[in-house]
Biopython code that builds the backbone (N, CA, C, O; Angstrom):
import numpy as np
from Bio.PDB.StructureBuilder import StructureBuilder

atoms = [
    (1, "UNK", "N", (-22.423, 241.139, 68.632)),
    (1, "UNK", "CA", (-21.774, 241.127, 69.929)),
    (1, "UNK", "C", (-22.632, 240.303, 70.879)),
    (1, "UNK", "O", (-23.765, 240.671, 71.188)),
    (2, "UNK", "N", (-22.088, 239.208, 71.328)),
    (2, "UNK", "CA", (-22.850, 238.360, 72.236)),
    (2, "UNK", "C", (-22.362, 238.536, 73.671)),
    (2, "UNK", "O", (-21.421, 239.282, 73.942)),
    (3, "UNK", "N", (-23.013, 237.846, 74.557)),
    (3, "UNK", "CA", (-22.698, 238.025, 75.981)),
    (3, "UNK", "C", (-21.310, 237.483, 76.346)),
    (3, "UNK", "O", (-20.691, 237.966, 77.294)),
    (4, "UNK", "N", (-20.827, 236.507, 75.617)),
    (4, "UNK", "CA", (-19.499, 235.960, 75.907)),
    (4, "UNK", "C", (-18.414, 236.997, 75.638)),
    (4, "UNK", "O", (-17.448, 237.098, 76.395)),
    (5, "UNK", "N", (-18.569, 237.762, 74.569)),
    (5, "UNK", "CA", (-17.584, 238.801, 74.257)),
    (5, "UNK", "C", (-17.613, 239.913, 75.300)),
    (5, "UNK", "O", (-16.568, 240.417, 75.710)),
    (6, "UNK", "N", (-18.808, 240.288, 75.723)),
    (6, "UNK", "CA", (-18.943, 241.314, 76.758)),
    (6, "UNK", "C", (-18.324, 240.824, 78.056)),
    (6, "UNK", "O", (-17.625, 241.575, 78.736)),
    (7, "UNK", "N", (-18.575, 239.584, 78.400)),
    (7, "UNK", "CA", (-18.012, 239.002, 79.613)),
    (7, "UNK", "C", (-16.488, 238.922, 79.531)),
    (7, "UNK", "O", (-15.800, 239.161, 80.523)),
    (8, "UNK", "N", (-15.965, 238.591, 78.365)),
    (8, "UNK", "CA", (-14.518, 238.526, 78.181)),
    (8, "UNK", "C", (-13.884, 239.908, 78.367)),
    (8, "UNK", "O", (-12.847, 240.026, 79.021)),
    (9, "UNK", "N", (-14.489, 240.942, 77.805)),
    (9, "UNK", "CA", (-13.973, 242.308, 77.965)),
    (9, "UNK", "C", (-14.045, 242.737, 79.431)),
    (9, "UNK", "O", (-13.120, 243.372, 79.936)),
    (10, "UNK", "N", (-15.138, 242.395, 80.112)),
    (10, "UNK", "CA", (-15.279, 242.751, 81.523)),
    (10, "UNK", "C", (-14.227, 242.057, 82.383)),
    (10, "UNK", "O", (-13.672, 242.668, 83.295)),
    (11, "UNK", "N", (-13.951, 240.798, 82.102)),
    (11, "UNK", "CA", (-12.934, 240.052, 82.856)),
    (11, "UNK", "C", (-11.556, 240.658, 82.608)),
    (11, "UNK", "O", (-10.764, 240.808, 83.539)),
    (12, "UNK", "N", (-11.270, 241.006, 81.358)),
    (12, "UNK", "CA", (-9.989, 241.642, 81.049)),
    (12, "UNK", "C", (-9.854, 242.985, 81.759)),
    (12, "UNK", "O", (-8.778, 243.318, 82.255)),
    (13, "UNK", "N", (-10.932, 243.755, 81.811)),
    (13, "UNK", "CA", (-10.892, 245.057, 82.486)),
    (13, "UNK", "C", (-10.676, 244.894, 83.984)),
    (13, "UNK", "O", (-9.914, 245.653, 84.584)),
    (14, "UNK", "N", (-11.333, 243.918, 84.593)),
    (14, "UNK", "CA", (-11.148, 243.678, 86.023)),
    (14, "UNK", "C", (-9.731, 243.187, 86.325)),
    (14, "UNK", "O", (-9.130, 243.581, 87.325)),
    (15, "UNK", "N", (-9.212, 242.337, 85.465)),
    (15, "UNK", "CA", (-7.847, 241.842, 85.655)),
    (15, "UNK", "C", (-6.846, 242.989, 85.525)),
    (15, "UNK", "O", (-5.882, 243.066, 86.285)),
    (16, "UNK", "N", (-7.078, 243.876, 84.561)),
    (16, "UNK", "CA", (-6.201, 245.030, 84.396)),
    (16, "UNK", "C", (-6.276, 245.958, 85.607)),
    (16, "UNK", "O", (-5.256, 246.466, 86.071)),
    (17, "UNK", "N", (-7.481, 246.175, 86.112)),
    (17, "UNK", "CA", (-7.633, 247.016, 87.304)),
    (17, "UNK", "C", (-6.896, 246.416, 88.497)),
    (17, "UNK", "O", (-6.277, 247.142, 89.274)),
    (18, "UNK", "N", (-6.958, 245.115, 88.643)),
    (18, "UNK", "CA", (-6.245, 244.452, 89.743)),
    (18, "UNK", "C", (-4.738, 244.590, 89.577)),
    (18, "UNK", "O", (-4.026, 244.834, 90.551)),
    (19, "UNK", "N", (-4.244, 244.435, 88.334)),
    (19, "UNK", "CA", (-2.803, 244.584, 88.101)),
    (19, "UNK", "C", (-2.342, 246.006, 88.362)),
    (19, "UNK", "O", (-1.253, 246.216, 88.895)),
    (20, "UNK", "N", (-3.161, 246.990, 87.991)),
    (20, "UNK", "CA", (-2.767, 248.381, 88.169)),
    (20, "UNK", "C", (-2.815, 248.805, 89.633)),
    (20, "UNK", "O", (-2.035, 249.659, 90.054)),
    (21, "UNK", "N", (-3.708, 248.227, 90.402)),
    (21, "UNK", "CA", (-3.816, 248.579, 91.822)),
    (21, "UNK", "C", (-2.779, 247.879, 92.684)),
    (21, "UNK", "O", (-2.466, 248.355, 93.775)),
    (22, "UNK", "N", (-2.249, 246.777, 92.224)),
    (22, "UNK", "CA", (-1.365, 245.955, 93.048)),
    (22, "UNK", "C", (-0.133, 246.687, 93.584)),
    (22, "UNK", "O", (0.137, 246.580, 94.780)),
    (23, "UNK", "N", (0.628, 247.419, 92.775)),
    (23, "UNK", "CA", (1.823, 248.065, 93.343)),
    (23, "UNK", "C", (1.487, 249.067, 94.451)),
    (23, "UNK", "O", (2.191, 249.148, 95.457)),
    (24, "UNK", "N", (0.423, 249.816, 94.261)),
    (24, "UNK", "CA", (0.043, 250.822, 95.251)),
    (24, "UNK", "C", (-0.468, 250.158, 96.523)),
    (24, "UNK", "O", (-0.089, 250.545, 97.629)),
    (25, "UNK", "N", (-1.324, 249.163, 96.364)),
    (25, "UNK", "CA", (-1.894, 248.503, 97.543)),
    (25, "UNK", "C", (-0.853, 247.711, 98.322)),
    (25, "UNK", "O", (-0.871, 247.710, 99.553)),
    (26, "UNK", "N", (0.043, 247.044, 97.628)),
    (26, "UNK", "CA", (1.083, 246.276, 98.322)),
    (26, "UNK", "C", (2.025, 247.221, 99.067)),
    (26, "UNK", "O", (2.443, 246.933, 100.188)),
    (27, "UNK", "N", (2.354, 248.346, 98.439)),
    (27, "UNK", "CA", (3.210, 249.333, 99.109)),
    (27, "UNK", "C", (2.545, 249.857, 100.374)),
    (27, "UNK", "O", (3.170, 249.912, 101.434)),
    (28, "UNK", "N", (1.278, 250.241, 100.264)),
    (28, "UNK", "CA", (0.558, 250.750, 101.433)),
    (28, "UNK", "C", (0.423, 249.676, 102.509)),
    (28, "UNK", "O", (0.505, 249.979, 103.699)),
    (29, "UNK", "N", (0.220, 248.430, 102.102)),
    (29, "UNK", "CA", (0.094, 247.336, 103.062)),
    (29, "UNK", "C", (1.400, 247.103, 103.818)),
    (29, "UNK", "O", (1.391, 246.965, 105.041)),
    (30, "UNK", "N", (2.501, 247.059, 103.111)),
    (30, "UNK", "CA", (3.789, 246.799, 103.748)),
    (30, "UNK", "C", (4.182, 247.943, 104.674)),
    (30, "UNK", "O", (4.630, 247.713, 105.797)),
    (31, "UNK", "N", (4.014, 249.173, 104.201)),
    (31, "UNK", "CA", (4.367, 250.322, 105.039)),
    (31, "UNK", "C", (3.436, 250.412, 106.243)),
    (31, "UNK", "O", (3.883, 250.695, 107.354)),
    (32, "UNK", "N", (2.156, 250.175, 106.028)),
    (32, "UNK", "CA", (1.203, 250.201, 107.140)),
    (32, "UNK", "C", (1.518, 249.154, 108.186)),
    (32, "UNK", "O", (1.420, 249.419, 109.384)),
    (33, "UNK", "N", (1.898, 247.960, 107.742)),
    (33, "UNK", "CA", (2.251, 246.903, 108.687)),
    (33, "UNK", "C", (3.504, 247.269, 109.469)),
    (33, "UNK", "O", (3.565, 247.070, 110.683)),
    (34, "UNK", "N", (4.508, 247.807, 108.771)),
    (34, "UNK", "CA", (5.757, 248.178, 109.447)),
    (34, "UNK", "C", (5.530, 249.293, 110.465)),
    (34, "UNK", "O", (6.061, 249.236, 111.574)),
    (35, "UNK", "N", (4.747, 250.304, 110.095)),
    (35, "UNK", "CA", (4.475, 251.411, 111.017)),
    (35, "UNK", "C", (3.631, 250.913, 112.183)),
    (35, "UNK", "O", (3.852, 251.327, 113.321)),
    (36, "UNK", "N", (2.681, 250.046, 111.925)),
    (36, "UNK", "CA", (1.850, 249.493, 112.991)),
    (36, "UNK", "C", (2.692, 248.674, 113.971)),
    (36, "UNK", "O", (2.497, 248.748, 115.184)),
    (37, "UNK", "N", (3.614, 247.907, 113.438)),
    (37, "UNK", "CA", (4.510, 247.128, 114.295)),
    (37, "UNK", "C", (5.382, 248.058, 115.134)),
    (37, "UNK", "O", (5.575, 247.829, 116.328)),
    (38, "UNK", "N", (5.904, 249.096, 114.510)),
    (38, "UNK", "CA", (6.712, 250.076, 115.230)),
    (38, "UNK", "C", (5.894, 250.772, 116.320)),
    (38, "UNK", "O", (6.383, 250.984, 117.430)),
    (39, "UNK", "N", (4.643, 251.126, 115.996)),
    (39, "UNK", "CA", (3.795, 251.784, 116.988)),
    (39, "UNK", "C", (3.463, 250.852, 118.150)),
    (39, "UNK", "O", (3.405, 251.284, 119.301)),
    (40, "UNK", "N", (3.248, 249.588, 117.848)),
    (40, "UNK", "CA", (2.927, 248.670, 118.940)),
    (40, "UNK", "C", (4.148, 248.384, 119.826)),
    (40, "UNK", "O", (4.004, 248.150, 121.026)),
    (41, "UNK", "N", (5.330, 248.404, 119.239)),
    (41, "UNK", "CA", (6.535, 248.175, 120.028)),
    (41, "UNK", "C", (6.840, 249.380, 120.911)),
    (41, "UNK", "O", (7.172, 249.224, 122.086)),
    (42, "UNK", "N", (6.728, 250.579, 120.345)),
    (42, "UNK", "CA", (7.083, 251.781, 121.092)),
    (42, "UNK", "C", (5.907, 252.405, 121.835)),
    (42, "UNK", "O", (6.100, 253.319, 122.637)),
    (43, "UNK", "N", (4.718, 251.935, 121.586)),
    (43, "UNK", "CA", (3.485, 252.443, 122.191)),
    (43, "UNK", "C", (3.248, 253.926, 121.886)),
    (43, "UNK", "O", (2.687, 254.658, 122.701)),
    (44, "UNK", "N", (3.681, 254.346, 120.716)),
    (44, "UNK", "CA", (3.387, 255.701, 120.235)),
    (44, "UNK", "C", (2.166, 255.596, 119.337)),
    (44, "UNK", "O", (2.224, 254.946, 118.293)),
    (45, "UNK", "N", (1.077, 256.213, 119.716)),
    (45, "UNK", "CA", (-0.163, 256.108, 118.955)),
    (45, "UNK", "C", (-0.494, 257.436, 118.279)),
    (45, "UNK", "O", (-1.541, 258.028, 118.539)),
    (46, "UNK", "N", (0.379, 257.887, 117.435)),
    (46, "UNK", "CA", (0.192, 259.139, 116.718)),
    (46, "UNK", "C", (-0.399, 258.823, 115.332)),
    (46, "UNK", "O", (0.213, 258.085, 114.560)),
    (47, "UNK", "N", (-1.575, 259.372, 115.010)),
    (47, "UNK", "CA", (-2.200, 259.047, 113.709)),
    (47, "UNK", "C", (-1.386, 259.509, 112.503)),
    (47, "UNK", "O", (-1.387, 258.843, 111.468)),
    (48, "UNK", "N", (-0.698, 260.634, 112.623)),
    (48, "UNK", "CA", (0.085, 261.101, 111.482)),
    (48, "UNK", "C", (1.298, 260.218, 111.224)),
    (48, "UNK", "O", (1.811, 260.175, 110.106)),
    (49, "UNK", "N", (1.750, 259.524, 112.236)),
    (49, "UNK", "CA", (2.869, 258.605, 112.060)),
    (49, "UNK", "C", (2.490, 257.466, 111.121)),
    (49, "UNK", "O", (3.356, 256.908, 110.447)),
    (50, "UNK", "N", (1.222, 257.118, 111.069)),
    (50, "UNK", "CA", (0.770, 256.063, 110.163)),
    (50, "UNK", "C", (0.475, 256.613, 108.771)),
    (50, "UNK", "O", (0.649, 255.902, 107.781)),
    (51, "UNK", "N", (0.035, 257.858, 108.677)),
    (51, "UNK", "CA", (-0.412, 258.398, 107.400)),
    (51, "UNK", "C", (0.736, 258.883, 106.519)),
    (51, "UNK", "O", (0.779, 258.571, 105.329)),
    (52, "UNK", "N", (1.654, 259.636, 107.088)),
    (52, "UNK", "CA", (2.706, 260.274, 106.299)),
    (52, "UNK", "C", (3.601, 259.255, 105.587)),
    (52, "UNK", "O", (3.857, 259.430, 104.396)),
    (53, "UNK", "N", (4.089, 258.208, 106.246)),
    (53, "UNK", "CA", (4.911, 257.236, 105.503)),
    (53, "UNK", "C", (4.130, 256.515, 104.399)),
    (53, "UNK", "O", (4.679, 256.221, 103.337)),
    (54, "UNK", "N", (2.850, 256.233, 104.653)),
    (54, "UNK", "CA", (2.047, 255.588, 103.612)),
    (54, "UNK", "C", (1.886, 256.497, 102.409)),
    (54, "UNK", "O", (2.007, 256.049, 101.269)),
    (55, "UNK", "N", (1.613, 257.778, 102.654)),
    (55, "UNK", "CA", (1.444, 258.726, 101.551)),
    (55, "UNK", "C", (2.741, 258.861, 100.755)),
    (55, "UNK", "O", (2.712, 258.902, 99.525)),
    (56, "UNK", "N", (3.858, 258.930, 101.440)),
    (56, "UNK", "CA", (5.142, 259.029, 100.746)),
    (56, "UNK", "C", (5.451, 257.747, 99.967)),
    (56, "UNK", "O", (5.941, 257.807, 98.839)),
    (57, "UNK", "N", (5.169, 256.609, 100.559)),
    (57, "UNK", "CA", (5.424, 255.335, 99.886)),
    (57, "UNK", "C", (4.560, 255.148, 98.656)),
    (57, "UNK", "O", (5.028, 254.657, 97.629)),
    (58, "UNK", "N", (3.302, 255.538, 98.759)),
    (58, "UNK", "CA", (2.404, 255.424, 97.611)),
    (58, "UNK", "C", (2.841, 256.378, 96.504)),
    (58, "UNK", "O", (2.772, 256.030, 95.325)),
    (59, "UNK", "N", (3.288, 257.570, 96.871)),
    (59, "UNK", "CA", (3.778, 258.510, 95.863)),
    (59, "UNK", "C", (5.006, 257.947, 95.151)),
    (59, "UNK", "O", (5.124, 258.063, 93.931)),
    (60, "UNK", "N", (5.909, 257.345, 95.898)),
    (60, "UNK", "CA", (7.096, 256.732, 95.289)),
    (60, "UNK", "C", (6.696, 255.560, 94.406)),
    (60, "UNK", "O", (7.257, 255.384, 93.325)),
    (61, "UNK", "N", (5.738, 254.758, 94.848)),
    (61, "UNK", "CA", (5.268, 253.632, 94.037)),
    (61, "UNK", "C", (4.643, 254.117, 92.734)),
    (61, "UNK", "O", (4.820, 253.488, 91.691)),
    (62, "UNK", "N", (3.915, 255.230, 92.785)),
    (62, "UNK", "CA", (3.335, 255.786, 91.569)),
    (62, "UNK", "C", (4.412, 256.290, 90.614)),
    (62, "UNK", "O", (4.296, 256.122, 89.400)),
    (63, "UNK", "N", (5.452, 256.903, 91.154)),
    (63, "UNK", "CA", (6.542, 257.378, 90.303)),
    (63, "UNK", "C", (7.267, 256.199, 89.658)),
    (63, "UNK", "O", (7.593, 256.237, 88.472)),
    (64, "UNK", "N", (7.514, 255.165, 90.435)),
    (64, "UNK", "CA", (8.258, 254.012, 89.927)),
    (64, "UNK", "C", (7.427, 253.208, 88.927)),
    (64, "UNK", "O", (7.927, 252.834, 87.867)),
    (65, "UNK", "N", (6.167, 252.942, 89.257)),
    (65, "UNK", "CA", (5.330, 252.071, 88.420)),
    (65, "UNK", "C", (4.419, 252.841, 87.463)),
    (65, "UNK", "O", (3.662, 252.227, 86.710)),
    (66, "UNK", "N", (4.478, 254.157, 87.478)),
    (66, "UNK", "CA", (3.552, 254.950, 86.671)),
    (66, "UNK", "C", (3.674, 254.705, 85.180)),
    (66, "UNK", "O", (2.662, 254.596, 84.488)),
    (67, "UNK", "N", (4.896, 254.616, 84.673)),
    (67, "UNK", "CA", (5.081, 254.393, 83.242)),
    (67, "UNK", "C", (4.503, 253.047, 82.818)),
    (67, "UNK", "O", (3.843, 252.949, 81.783)),
    (68, "UNK", "N", (4.746, 252.023, 83.606)),
    (68, "UNK", "CA", (4.201, 250.705, 83.314)),
    (68, "UNK", "C", (2.672, 250.728, 83.357)),
    (68, "UNK", "O", (2.017, 250.109, 82.519)),
    (69, "UNK", "N", (2.108, 251.438, 84.328)),
    (69, "UNK", "CA", (0.655, 251.498, 84.464)),
    (69, "UNK", "C", (0.025, 252.178, 83.253)),
    (69, "UNK", "O", (-0.981, 251.704, 82.724)),
    (70, "UNK", "N", (0.612, 253.282, 82.816)),
    (70, "UNK", "CA", (0.079, 253.983, 81.653)),
    (70, "UNK", "C", (0.227, 253.129, 80.392)),
    (70, "UNK", "O", (-0.670, 253.104, 79.549)),
    (71, "UNK", "N", (1.349, 252.434, 80.263)),
    (71, "UNK", "CA", (1.552, 251.555, 79.117)),
    (71, "UNK", "C", (0.492, 250.459, 79.075)),
    (71, "UNK", "O", (-0.045, 250.144, 78.013)),
    (72, "UNK", "N", (0.198, 249.883, 80.233)),
    (72, "UNK", "CA", (-0.820, 248.822, 80.296)),
    (72, "UNK", "C", (-2.205, 249.338, 79.902)),
    (72, "UNK", "O", (-2.904, 248.693, 79.121)),
    (73, "UNK", "N", (-2.601, 250.481, 80.430)),
    (73, "UNK", "CA", (-3.945, 250.994, 80.153)),
    (73, "UNK", "C", (-4.070, 251.460, 78.713)),
    (73, "UNK", "O", (-5.129, 251.306, 78.105)),
    (74, "UNK", "N", (-2.997, 252.030, 78.152)),
    (74, "UNK", "CA", (-3.033, 252.445, 76.746)),
    (74, "UNK", "C", (-3.097, 251.212, 75.843)),
    (74, "UNK", "O", (-3.826, 251.210, 74.851)),
    (75, "UNK", "N", (-2.351, 250.179, 76.174)),
    (75, "UNK", "CA", (-2.411, 248.933, 75.399)),
    (75, "UNK", "C", (-3.792, 248.308, 75.429)),
    (75, "UNK", "O", (-4.286, 247.829, 74.408)),
    (76, "UNK", "N", (-4.415, 248.313, 76.598)),
    (76, "UNK", "CA", (-5.768, 247.768, 76.724)),
    (76, "UNK", "C", (-6.756, 248.587, 75.895)),
    (76, "UNK", "O", (-7.631, 248.031, 75.232)),
    (77, "UNK", "N", (-6.609, 249.906, 75.939)),
    (77, "UNK", "CA", (-7.502, 250.772, 75.176)),
    (77, "UNK", "C", (-7.318, 250.565, 73.676)),
    (77, "UNK", "O", (-8.301, 250.521, 72.935)),
    (78, "UNK", "N", (-6.079, 250.439, 73.222)),
    (78, "UNK", "CA", (-5.834, 250.174, 71.800)),
    (78, "UNK", "C", (-6.433, 248.837, 71.384)),
    (78, "UNK", "O", (-6.988, 248.712, 70.293)),
    (79, "UNK", "N", (-6.321, 247.847, 72.249)),
    (79, "UNK", "CA", (-6.911, 246.542, 71.945)),
    (79, "UNK", "C", (-8.422, 246.647, 71.815)),
    (79, "UNK", "O", (-9.013, 246.051, 70.915)),
    (80, "UNK", "N", (-9.050, 247.402, 72.709)),
    (80, "UNK", "CA", (-10.500, 247.573, 72.621)),
    (80, "UNK", "C", (-10.895, 248.312, 71.356)),
    (80, "UNK", "O", (-11.869, 247.943, 70.700)),
    (81, "UNK", "N", (-10.144, 249.360, 71.003)),
    (81, "UNK", "CA", (-10.448, 250.093, 69.779)),
    (81, "UNK", "C", (-10.264, 249.220, 68.542)),
    (81, "UNK", "O", (-11.020, 249.338, 67.578)),
    (82, "UNK", "N", (-9.266, 248.348, 68.567)),
    (82, "UNK", "CA", (-9.056, 247.443, 67.438)),
    (82, "UNK", "C", (-10.173, 246.413, 67.319)),
    (82, "UNK", "O", (-10.448, 245.932, 66.220)),
    (83, "UNK", "N", (-10.820, 246.066, 68.431)),
    (83, "UNK", "CA", (-11.889, 245.072, 68.428)),
    (83, "UNK", "C", (-13.247, 245.645, 68.009)),
    (83, "UNK", "O", (-14.180, 244.879, 67.769)),
    (84, "UNK", "N", (-13.377, 246.964, 67.917)),
    (84, "UNK", "CA", (-14.681, 247.557, 67.619)),
    (84, "UNK", "C", (-15.289, 247.020, 66.321)),
    (84, "UNK", "O", (-16.459, 246.636, 66.333)),
    (85, "UNK", "N", (-14.560, 246.974, 65.209)),
    (85, "UNK", "CA", (-15.194, 246.431, 63.996)),
    (85, "UNK", "C", (-15.637, 244.974, 64.140)),
    (85, "UNK", "O", (-16.684, 244.586, 63.623)),
    (86, "UNK", "N", (-14.838, 244.168, 64.843)),
    (86, "UNK", "CA", (-15.206, 242.765, 65.039)),
    (86, "UNK", "C", (-16.421, 242.625, 65.936)),
    (86, "UNK", "O", (-17.264, 241.755, 65.718)),
    (87, "UNK", "N", (-16.512, 243.487, 66.954)),
    (87, "UNK", "CA", (-17.641, 243.405, 67.878)),
    (87, "UNK", "C", (-18.938, 243.888, 67.238)),
    (87, "UNK", "O", (-20.023, 243.450, 67.619)),
    (88, "UNK", "N", (-18.826, 244.785, 66.272)),
    (88, "UNK", "CA", (-20.011, 245.283, 65.589)),
    (88, "UNK", "C", (-20.449, 244.361, 64.461)),
    (88, "UNK", "O", (-21.495, 244.575, 63.849)),
    (89, "UNK", "N", (-19.653, 243.342, 64.186)),
    (89, "UNK", "CA", (-20.037, 242.362, 63.181)),
    (89, "UNK", "C", (-19.548, 242.705, 61.793)),
    (89, "UNK", "O", (-20.083, 242.205, 60.803)),
    (90, "UNK", "N", (-18.532, 243.557, 61.709)),
    (90, "UNK", "CA", (-18.054, 244.006, 60.406)),
    (90, "UNK", "C", (-16.955, 243.190, 59.831)),
    (90, "UNK", "O", (-16.478, 243.482, 58.734)),
]
sb = StructureBuilder()
sb.init_structure("model")
sb.init_model(0)
sb.init_chain("A")
sb.init_seg("    ")
for serial, (resi, resn, name, xyz) in enumerate(atoms, 1):
    if name == "N":
        sb.init_residue(resn, " ", resi, " ")
    sb.init_atom(name, np.array(xyz, "f"), 0.0, 1.0, " ", f" {name:<3s}", serial, name[0])
structure = sb.get_structure()
């Protein structure tokens, strides 16, 4: 196992983490922007008004994208397990 293989696995893991975080972060970003715009227009500065819609949106995003996320992480794990003999030099 050389450093190039370790670096390749690390890059794949980081890319997978970015893909898995994207639906949740984009949902929170869009909802946060919309609530912030609404608060600035109406001048209502209630902290729970910003938190509750984001929490609900993130929960919905997890329900919608959860199966895909689990499929991706299980596929990545199976790929790593399949690479173990090759990485050990067998």
